[in-house]
N, C-alpha and C positions, 0 to 999 in steps of 0.2 A: 542124685538124691532119690530116695524110695519111689516119690511121687512122678517120676519121671520115666519109669520100665513100663507102663500103660497095663500092669497085672499081670505079664508074662513070667516075671521072676520073682520067685517066693522072697519075702522079707526077712531079713537076717533080724535075731532078736533085735541087735544094736539099732539096726535101722528102727525097728518098731519103736523101741524105747526111746529114741531121740524125736520122734514125728509129736508136733503139738497136738492137741484135740482137732481142731478144726481141718487138720491136714490127716491125720486118721479117718476121721468122718467122711472127708473128701474122699478118698481112697475107697473107703467101705462102701459108699452110695455108688462110685463107679464100678465095683466087684459086683456089687448086687444088679447093678444096670446091665452088665455083660451076661449074668448068670440069665435076667430075666429075658433078654433079647435071645438067648438060646443060639444055636448053630456051633457049640463048642463039643469038641468030642469027649469022651469021658475022662480021661486023661487030665484036659486043660479046665473041663467043669470041675471035678476033684479038687484042682490044687487052687482054682479061683472059691471054691467053697472054706477050702481052708483057709484060706487068706481072709476071706469075710470074716470067719469066725474070730482069728487071732485079731483083725482091727475091732471089731466088736467086742472083744475082751479088753483090748486096749483103752477103746472110747469108754468103757463101762469101768474100768479101774481108776482113770483119770476124772471121770462124774463123780464115784465113791469119794475120791480123796479131795475134791472139792465139795463137796457136800461135807465129810468130815470137818474140813478147815472151818467152813460157814457156822457149824453147829459150835466147835471151839469157839470162835470167834463171839459167837451171841451169848454163848454162857459167859466166858471173857468180861464181854461188855454188857449184856444183856439189862444191867440195872441202868445201865445210861441212854438204853434203846427203847426202853418200856416207856409206854403213855400210861399213867398214872389216872383212874377214872376221874379221882377227885381233883386233879389239877387240870381237867379239862372244864372249859368257861361255858356256861348255859349262855345262849344268847338273850335268854329272855331275862337274867341276872343284871344284864349288861345296863338295862334301862332303869333310871330311878324313878319311881312311881311320884315323885315330886316335879319332875320335869313336864308332867301332861298337863 
């Protein structure tokens, strides 16, 4: 699987597409750590940078899709999820003045 190559091989489009958000984020974080550590030659650093950009784009796409899905759910079921101010009970109204 793609997360077993420790960043030395470029991810294919298919491998990138098949990653879960959590897998892509983990690989992105590992790639950033490798770049921040330094010690890579220019070719390896460039390859890691490209890998990081692709992983970041994949994570961003997945987050955008999730956000769109949540927006659609809220629009479809929003009436059921919204608390209406007139249905909120005022605690001071619960006590009957005659009970005092």
